[in-house]
DSSP file (Angstrom, degrees, kcal/mol; ACC not computed):
  #  RESIDUE AA STRUCTURE BP1 BP2  ACC     N-H-->O    O-->H-N    N-H-->O    O-->H-N    TCO  KAPPA ALPHA  PHI   PSI    X-CA   Y-CA   Z-CA
    1    1 A X              0   0    0      0, 0.0     2,-0.0     0, 0.0     5,-0.0   0.000 360.0 360.0 360.0 137.9 -130.2 -149.2  -74.4
    2    2 A X     >  -     0   0    0      1,-0.1     4,-2.3     4,-0.0     5,-0.2  -0.326 360.0-115.7 -68.8 155.5 -130.1 -145.9  -76.1
    3    3 A X  H  > S+     0   0    0      1,-0.2     4,-1.9     2,-0.2     5,-0.2   0.888 117.8  49.2 -59.6 -41.8 -133.1 -144.9  -78.1
    4    4 A X  H  > S+     0   0    0      1,-0.2     4,-2.3     2,-0.2    -1,-0.2   0.893 110.7  50.4 -61.7 -42.3 -131.1 -144.9  -81.4
    5    5 A X  H  > S+     0   0    0      2,-0.2     4,-2.3     1,-0.2    -2,-0.2   0.890 107.1  56.2 -68.5 -39.4 -129.6 -148.3  -80.5
    6    6 A X  H  X S+     0   0    0     -4,-2.3     4,-2.5     1,-0.2    -2,-0.2   0.930 108.2  46.1 -60.9 -47.6 -133.2 -149.6  -79.9
    7    7 A X  H  X S+     0   0    0     -4,-1.9     4,-3.2     2,-0.2    -1,-0.2   0.930 110.6  52.5 -64.3 -43.1 -134.3 -148.6  -83.3
    8    8 A X  H  X S+     0   0    0     -4,-2.3     4,-2.2     1,-0.2    -2,-0.2   0.927 108.6  51.9 -53.5 -42.2 -131.2 -150.1  -84.9
    9    9 A X  H  X S+     0   0    0     -4,-2.3     4,-0.6     2,-0.2    -2,-0.2   0.954 111.2  46.1 -60.5 -50.1 -132.0 -153.3  -83.1
   10   10 A X  H >< S+     0   0    0     -4,-2.5     3,-1.7     1,-0.2    -2,-0.2   0.949 111.7  53.4 -57.3 -49.3 -135.7 -153.2  -84.5
   11   11 A X  H 3< S+     0   0    0     -4,-3.2    -1,-0.2     1,-0.3    -2,-0.2   0.856 107.9  49.7 -55.4 -40.2 -134.4 -152.5  -88.0
   12   12 A X  H 3< S+     0   0    0     -4,-2.2     2,-0.4    -5,-0.2    -1,-0.3   0.518  81.0 113.5 -83.4  -3.8 -132.1 -155.4  -88.0
   13   13 A X    X<  -     0   0    0     -3,-1.7     3,-0.8    -4,-0.6    -3,-0.0  -0.535  57.8-152.8 -72.8 125.5 -134.7 -157.8  -86.8
   14   14 A X  T 3  S+     0   0    0     -2,-0.4    -1,-0.2     1,-0.2    -4,-0.0   0.643  84.3  70.9 -67.5 -18.4 -135.3 -160.3  -89.8
   15   15 A X  T 3   +     0   0    0      5,-0.0    -1,-0.2     3,-0.0     5,-0.1   0.047  64.4 139.2-100.1  28.9 -138.8 -161.0  -88.8
   16   16 A X    <>  -     0   0    0     -3,-0.8     4,-1.1    -5,-0.1     3,-0.2  -0.391  63.0-116.3 -67.2 152.9 -140.4 -157.7  -89.7
   17   17 A X  H >> S+     0   0    0      1,-0.2     3,-1.0     2,-0.2     4,-0.7   0.916 112.5  51.0 -56.1 -46.6 -143.7 -157.9  -91.4
   18   18 A X  H >4 S+     0   0    0      1,-0.3     3,-0.5     2,-0.2    -1,-0.2   0.863 112.6  45.5 -61.8 -42.8 -142.6 -156.5  -94.6
   19   19 A X  H 34 S+     0   0    0     -3,-0.2    -1,-0.3     1,-0.2    -2,-0.2   0.541 110.8  55.5 -81.2  -8.6 -139.7 -158.8  -95.0
   20   20 A X  H << S+     0   0    0     -4,-1.1     2,-0.2    -3,-1.0    -1,-0.2   0.508  94.0  75.7-102.0  -2.4 -141.7 -161.8  -94.0
   21   21 A X  S << S-     0   0    0     -4,-0.7    -5,-0.0    -3,-0.5     5,-0.0  -0.636  86.3 -93.1-108.0 166.6 -144.5 -161.7  -96.6
   22   22 A X     >  -     0   0    0     -2,-0.2     4,-2.3     1,-0.1     5,-0.2  -0.233  37.4-107.2 -73.8 163.6 -144.5 -162.5 -100.3
   23   23 A X  H  > S+     0   0    0      1,-0.2     4,-2.7     2,-0.2     5,-0.2   0.846 119.9  55.9 -61.8 -33.3 -143.9 -159.9 -103.0
   24   24 A X  H  > S+     0   0    0      2,-0.2     4,-2.2     1,-0.2    -1,-0.2   0.897 108.5  48.4 -65.0 -36.4 -147.6 -159.9 -104.0
   25   25 A X  H  > S+     0   0    0      2,-0.2     4,-2.1     1,-0.2    -2,-0.2   0.925 113.0  49.0 -67.5 -40.4 -148.6 -159.0 -100.3
   26   26 A X  H  X S+     0   0    0     -4,-2.3     4,-3.0     2,-0.2     5,-0.2   0.955 110.8  49.6 -61.0 -48.1 -145.8 -156.2 -100.3
   27   27 A X  H  X S+     0   0    0     -4,-2.7     4,-2.7     1,-0.2     5,-0.2   0.928 110.8  50.2 -57.1 -48.3 -147.2 -154.9 -103.6
   28   28 A X  H  X S+     0   0    0     -4,-2.2     4,-2.2     1,-0.2    -1,-0.2   0.892 112.4  46.0 -57.3 -45.4 -150.7 -154.9 -102.2
   29   29 A X  H  X S+     0   0    0     -4,-2.1     4,-2.7     2,-0.2    -2,-0.2   0.918 112.0  51.5 -67.1 -45.0 -149.6 -153.0  -99.0
   30   30 A X  H  X S+     0   0    0     -4,-3.0     4,-2.6     2,-0.2    -2,-0.2   0.912 112.0  47.3 -60.1 -43.5 -147.6 -150.5 -101.2
   31   31 A X  H  X S+     0   0    0     -4,-2.7     4,-2.4    -5,-0.2    -2,-0.2   0.929 111.6  50.9 -65.1 -46.0 -150.7 -149.8 -103.4
   32   32 A X  H  X S+     0   0    0     -4,-2.2     4,-1.9    -5,-0.2    -2,-0.2   0.920 112.9  44.0 -56.5 -49.4 -152.9 -149.4 -100.4
   33   33 A X  H  X S+     0   0    0     -4,-2.7     4,-2.6     1,-0.2    -2,-0.2   0.933 112.5  51.4 -67.9 -42.2 -150.7 -146.9  -98.7
   34   34 A X  H  X S+     0   0    0     -4,-2.6     4,-2.1     1,-0.2    -1,-0.2   0.897 109.5  53.6 -60.7 -37.7 -150.0 -144.9 -102.0
   35   35 A X  H  X S+     0   0    0     -4,-2.4     4,-0.6     1,-0.2    -1,-0.2   0.912 108.9  47.5 -57.3 -42.9 -153.9 -144.8 -102.4
   36   36 A X  H >X S+     0   0    0     -4,-1.9     4,-1.9     1,-0.2     3,-1.1   0.922 110.4  51.6 -64.7 -44.5 -154.2 -143.4  -99.1
   37   37 A X  H 3< S+     0   0    0     -4,-2.6    23,-3.1     1,-0.2    24,-0.8   0.815 104.9  57.2 -55.6 -35.0 -151.5 -140.8  -99.7
   38   38 A X  H 3< S+     0   0    0     -4,-2.1    -1,-0.2    22,-0.2    -2,-0.2   0.680 117.0  34.1 -73.4 -16.2 -153.2 -139.7 -103.0
   39   39 A X  H << S-     0   0    0     -3,-1.1     2,-0.3    -4,-0.6    -2,-0.2   0.648 123.2  -0.6-111.6 -17.4 -156.4 -138.9 -101.0
   40   40 A X  S  < S-     0   0    0     -4,-1.9    20,-0.4    -5,-0.1     2,-0.4  -0.893  78.4 -70.3-156.4 175.7 -155.2 -137.6  -97.6
   41   41 A X        -     0   0    0     -2,-0.3    68,-0.4    18,-0.1     2,-0.4  -0.708  46.1-171.8 -77.2 133.1 -152.6 -136.7  -95.1
   42   42 A X  E     -A   58   0A   0     16,-2.9    16,-2.8    -2,-0.4     2,-0.6  -0.992  19.0-142.2-131.0 139.4 -150.9 -139.7  -93.6
   43   43 A X  E     -AB  57 107A   0     64,-2.9    64,-2.1    -2,-0.4     2,-0.5  -0.916  20.5-165.0-100.9 115.5 -148.4 -139.8  -90.8
   44   44 A X  E     -AB  56 106A   0     12,-2.7    12,-2.8    -2,-0.6     2,-0.5  -0.910   5.1-161.4-104.9 122.3 -145.6 -142.4  -91.5
   45   45 A X  E     +AB  55 105A   0     60,-3.3    59,-3.0    -2,-0.5    60,-1.6  -0.922  28.9 149.1-100.5 127.3 -143.4 -143.5  -88.7
   46   46 A X  E     -AB  54 103A   0      8,-2.9     8,-3.1    -2,-0.5     2,-0.6  -0.944  48.2-106.4-151.3 173.4 -140.2 -145.1  -89.9
   47   47 A X  E     -A   53   0A   0     55,-1.6    52,-0.3    -2,-0.3     6,-0.2  -0.913  36.3-137.3-106.1 122.2 -136.5 -145.6  -89.0
   48   48 A X    >   -     0   0    0      4,-3.1     3,-2.1    -2,-0.6    50,-0.1  -0.229  30.8 -98.2 -70.8 165.1 -134.1 -143.5  -91.1
   49   49 A X  T 3  S+     0   0    0      1,-0.3    -1,-0.1     2,-0.1    -2,-0.0   0.796 124.0  57.9 -56.9 -29.6 -130.9 -145.0  -92.6
   50   50 A X  T 3  S-     0   0    0      2,-0.1    -1,-0.3     1,-0.0     3,-0.1   0.530 122.2-105.5 -80.1  -6.1 -128.9 -143.6  -89.6
   51   51 A X  S <  S+     0   0    0     -3,-2.1   -43,-0.2     1,-0.4   -44,-0.2   0.319  77.6 135.2 100.1  -4.3 -131.0 -145.4  -87.2
   52   52 A X        -     0   0    0    -45,-0.1    -4,-3.1    -5,-0.1     2,-0.4  -0.474  55.5-122.6 -76.4 151.7 -133.0 -142.3  -86.0
   53   53 A X  E     -A   47   0A   0     -6,-0.2     2,-0.4    -2,-0.1    -6,-0.2  -0.777  31.3-173.3 -87.0 135.6 -136.7 -142.6  -85.7
   54   54 A X  E     -A   46   0A   0     -8,-3.1    -8,-2.9    -2,-0.4     2,-0.5  -0.998  17.8-162.8-133.5 141.5 -138.8 -140.1  -87.8
   55   55 A X  E     -A   45   0A   0     -2,-0.4     2,-0.4   -10,-0.2   -10,-0.2  -0.988  21.0-174.6-116.7 125.0 -142.5 -139.4  -87.9
   56   56 A X  E     -A   44   0A   0    -12,-2.8   -12,-2.7    -2,-0.5     2,-0.6  -0.976  23.2-145.3-133.7 126.8 -143.4 -137.6  -91.0
   57   57 A X  E     +A   43   0A   0     -2,-0.4    33,-2.6   -14,-0.2    34,-0.6  -0.815  43.1 155.1 -86.9 123.0 -146.8 -136.1  -92.1
   58   58 A X  E     -AC  42  89A   0    -16,-2.8   -16,-2.9    -2,-0.6     2,-0.3  -0.909  23.1-179.9-149.1 165.7 -146.9 -136.5  -95.8
   59   59 A X  E     - C   0  88A   0     29,-1.7    29,-2.5    -2,-0.3   -21,-0.2  -0.951  30.3-146.6-155.1 173.3 -149.2 -136.8  -98.9
   60   60 A X        +     0   0    0    -23,-3.1     2,-0.6   -20,-0.4   -22,-0.2   0.245  67.9 112.8-122.9   3.1 -149.3 -137.3 -102.6
   61   61 A X    > > -     0   0    0    -24,-0.8     5,-2.0   -21,-0.3     3,-1.4  -0.666  55.5-156.1 -88.8 120.5 -152.4 -135.2 -103.0
   62   62 A X  G > 5S+     0   0    0     -2,-0.6     3,-1.5     1,-0.3    -1,-0.2   0.845  95.5  64.1 -62.0 -31.2 -152.0 -131.8 -104.8
   63   63 A X  G 3 5S+     0   0    0      1,-0.3    -1,-0.3     2,-0.1   -24,-0.0   0.751 105.5  45.1 -63.1 -23.0 -155.1 -130.6 -103.0
   64   64 A X  G < 5S-     0   0    0     -3,-1.4    -1,-0.3   -24,-0.1    -2,-0.2   0.315 136.4 -80.6-105.5  11.5 -153.2 -130.9  -99.7
   65   65 A X  T < 5 +     0   0    0     -3,-1.5    -3,-0.2     1,-0.3    -2,-0.1   0.276  70.0 154.3 118.1 -12.6 -150.0 -129.3 -101.1
   66   66 A X      < -     0   0    0     -5,-2.0     2,-0.9     1,-0.1    -1,-0.3  -0.315  37.3-144.1 -52.5 123.6 -148.0 -131.9 -103.1
   67   67 A X        -     0   0    0     -2,-0.0     2,-0.5     2,-0.0    -1,-0.1  -0.754  18.3-172.4 -99.9  92.5 -146.0 -129.8 -105.5
   68   68 A X        +     0   0    0     -2,-0.9     2,-0.3     4,-0.1     3,-0.0  -0.707  11.8 178.0 -85.2 128.4 -145.7 -131.7 -108.9
   69   69 A X     >  -     0   0    0     -2,-0.5     4,-2.1     1,-0.1     5,-0.1  -0.783  48.1-102.2-123.8 171.1 -143.4 -129.9 -111.3
   70   70 A X  H  > S+     0   0    0     -2,-0.3     4,-1.9     1,-0.2     5,-0.2   0.877 123.4  57.1 -59.7 -35.7 -142.1 -130.6 -114.8
   71   71 A X  H  > S+     0   0    0      1,-0.2     4,-2.9     2,-0.2     5,-0.2   0.920 105.7  51.0 -57.9 -45.7 -138.8 -131.8 -113.1
   72   72 A X  H  > S+     0   0    0      1,-0.2     4,-1.5     2,-0.2    -1,-0.2   0.934 109.4  48.5 -60.6 -42.8 -140.8 -134.3 -111.1
   73   73 A X  H  < S+     0   0    0     -4,-2.1    -1,-0.2     1,-0.2    -2,-0.2   0.835 112.4  49.3 -61.6 -34.1 -142.5 -135.6 -114.2
   74   74 A X  H >< S+     0   0    0     -4,-1.9     3,-1.5     1,-0.2     4,-0.2   0.899 111.0  49.5 -77.7 -36.5 -139.0 -135.9 -116.0
   75   75 A X  H >< S+     0   0    0     -4,-2.9     3,-1.6     1,-0.3    -2,-0.2   0.808  99.7  66.5 -63.9 -28.2 -137.6 -137.7 -113.0
   76   76 A X  T 3< S+     0   0    0     -4,-1.5    -1,-0.3     1,-0.3    -2,-0.2   0.570  82.4  77.6 -75.0  -4.2 -140.6 -140.1 -113.0
   77   77 A X  T <  S+     0   0    0     -3,-1.5    -1,-0.3    -4,-0.1    -2,-0.2   0.697  77.7  93.6 -78.1 -14.2 -139.4 -141.5 -116.3
   78   78 A X  S <  S-     0   0    0     -3,-1.6     2,-0.2    -4,-0.2     3,-0.1  -0.374  99.4 -86.7 -69.0 151.5 -136.8 -143.5 -114.5
   79   79 A X        -     0   0    0      1,-0.1    -1,-0.1    -2,-0.1    -2,-0.1  -0.435  54.5-113.9 -57.2 123.7 -137.5 -147.0 -113.4
   80   80 A X        -     0   0    0     -2,-0.2     2,-0.7    -4,-0.1    -1,-0.1  -0.293  19.1-124.9 -69.0 145.8 -139.3 -146.7 -110.1
   81   81 A X    >   -     0   0    0      1,-0.1     3,-1.0    -3,-0.1    -1,-0.1  -0.802  16.7-163.1 -86.7 112.6 -137.4 -148.0 -106.9
   82   82 A X  T 3  S+     0   0    0     -2,-0.7    -1,-0.1     1,-0.2    18,-0.1   0.708  83.9  67.5 -68.2 -19.1 -139.9 -150.5 -105.3
   83   83 A X  T 3  S+     0   0    0     16,-0.1    17,-2.6    17,-0.1    18,-0.4   0.695 102.4  47.7 -76.6 -17.9 -137.8 -150.3 -102.0
   84   84 A X  E <   - D   0  99A   0     -3,-1.0     2,-0.5    15,-0.3    15,-0.2  -0.847  64.7-146.1-128.7 157.4 -138.8 -146.6 -101.4
   85   85 A X  E     - D   0  98A   0     13,-2.4    13,-1.2    -2,-0.3     2,-0.4  -0.963  15.9-149.6-124.1 115.4 -141.9 -144.4 -101.3
   86   86 A X  E     + D   0  97A   0     -2,-0.5     2,-0.3    11,-0.2    11,-0.2  -0.679  27.4 167.1 -80.6 130.9 -141.5 -140.8 -102.4
   87   87 A X  E     - D   0  96A   0      9,-3.3     9,-2.8    -2,-0.4     2,-0.7  -0.921  43.0-102.8-144.1 164.9 -143.9 -138.4 -100.7
   88   88 A X  E     -CD  59  95A   0    -29,-2.5   -29,-1.7    -2,-0.3     2,-0.6  -0.863  34.9-142.5 -91.8 109.7 -144.6 -134.6 -100.1
   89   89 A X  E  >> -CD  58  94A   0      5,-2.6     4,-1.1    -2,-0.7     5,-0.8  -0.649  10.3-159.5 -70.4 113.3 -143.4 -133.8  -96.5
   90   90 A X  T  45S+     0   0    0    -33,-2.6    -1,-0.2    -2,-0.6   -32,-0.2   0.759  85.7  48.3 -77.1 -20.1 -146.1 -131.3  -95.3
   91   91 A X  T  45S+     0   0    0    -34,-0.6    -1,-0.2     1,-0.1   -33,-0.1   0.876 121.2  32.5 -82.2 -41.9 -143.9 -129.9  -92.6
   92   92 A X  T  45S-     0   0    0      2,-0.2    -2,-0.2     0, 0.0    -1,-0.1   0.495  98.5-135.3 -91.9  -2.4 -140.8 -129.3  -94.6
   93   93 A X  T  <5 +     0   0    0     -4,-1.1     2,-0.3     1,-0.2    -3,-0.2   0.882  68.1  98.4  48.7  48.0 -142.7 -128.6  -97.8
   94   94 A X  E   <S-D   89   0A   0     -5,-0.8    -5,-2.6    -7,-0.0     2,-0.3  -0.976  81.7 -84.6-155.2 161.7 -140.4 -130.7  -99.9
   95   95 A X  E     +D   88   0A   0     -2,-0.3     2,-0.3    -7,-0.2    -7,-0.2  -0.581  51.2 165.3 -74.4 132.1 -140.1 -134.2 -101.5
   96   96 A X  E     -D   87   0A   0     -9,-2.8    -9,-3.3    -2,-0.3     2,-0.3  -0.879  18.2-150.7-136.4 167.0 -138.9 -136.9  -99.1
   97   97 A X  E     -D   86   0A   0     -2,-0.3     2,-0.3   -11,-0.2   -11,-0.2  -0.917   6.2-166.2-136.5 168.2 -138.8 -140.6  -99.2
   98   98 A X  E     -D   85   0A   0    -13,-1.2   -13,-2.4    -2,-0.3     2,-0.3  -0.988  29.0-108.1-145.7 155.0 -138.8 -143.6  -96.8
   99   99 A X  E >   -D   84   0A   0     -2,-0.3     3,-1.6   -52,-0.3     4,-0.4  -0.655  17.6-137.7 -87.3 142.6 -138.1 -147.3  -97.2
  100  100 A X  G >  S+     0   0    0    -17,-2.6     3,-1.6    -2,-0.3    -1,-0.1   0.899 103.2  55.0 -58.0 -44.1 -140.9 -149.7  -97.1
  101  101 A X  G 3  S+     0   0    0    -18,-0.4    -1,-0.3     1,-0.3   -82,-0.2   0.490 108.2  48.8 -74.9  -1.6 -139.0 -152.1  -95.0
  102  102 A X  G <  S+     0   0    0     -3,-1.6   -55,-1.6   -84,-0.1     2,-0.4   0.358  80.7 115.4-113.1   2.7 -138.3 -149.5  -92.3
  103  103 A X  E <   +B   46   0A   0     -3,-1.6   -57,-0.3    -4,-0.4   -85,-0.2  -0.563  35.7 175.1 -74.4 128.9 -141.9 -148.2  -92.0
  104  104 A X  E     -     0   0A   0    -59,-3.0     2,-0.3    -2,-0.4   -58,-0.2   0.733  58.4  -0.4-105.6 -26.5 -143.1 -149.0  -88.5
  105  105 A X  E     -B   45   0A   0    -60,-1.6   -60,-3.3     2,-0.0    -1,-0.4  -0.975  49.7-155.3-164.6 146.8 -146.5 -147.4  -88.5
  106  106 A X  E     -B   44   0A   0     -2,-0.3     2,-0.4   -62,-0.2   -62,-0.2  -0.973  11.0-171.5-123.6 144.3 -149.0 -145.3  -90.4
  107  107 A X  E     +B   43   0A   0    -64,-2.1   -64,-2.9    -2,-0.3     2,-0.3  -0.997  13.8 154.3-135.3 137.3 -151.7 -143.1  -89.0
  108  108 A X        -     0   0    0     -2,-0.4     2,-0.3   -66,-0.2   -66,-0.1  -0.978  37.7-113.4-154.6 157.9 -154.6 -141.3  -90.9
  109  109 A X        -     0   0    0    -68,-0.4     2,-0.3    -2,-0.3   -68,-0.1  -0.724  31.1-126.6 -90.5 144.6 -158.2 -139.9  -90.3
  110  110 A X              0   0    0     -2,-0.3    -1,-0.0     1,-0.2   -70,-0.0  -0.665 360.0 360.0 -83.5 143.6 -161.0 -141.5  -91.9
  111  111 A X              0   0    0     -2,-0.3    -1,-0.2   -71,-0.0   -71,-0.0   0.466 360.0 360.0  92.9 360.0 -163.3 -139.3  -94.0
């Protein structure tokens, strides 16, 4: 099986953790990850919409480079999409997002 096909297969599995828990448990996980992102660099591994695997070093911390602008503040007046997480991609130096239900792993250093 091709690498891309393997990830599509994993993506289509109905028994993923995020899809198998209650909404309060999902909210708790989203809040925890966002809290980490506000404090430090986090590497998020996820499957993109096209089935490709991506590992992204990202943050929400201004101290680590997240570039908040007036435009970002204006866009944040829209109703938030609970299915996605918008983050600052440290390698691309741009805002990117990933879907919570496609996240496969997170990594971060303590301290």
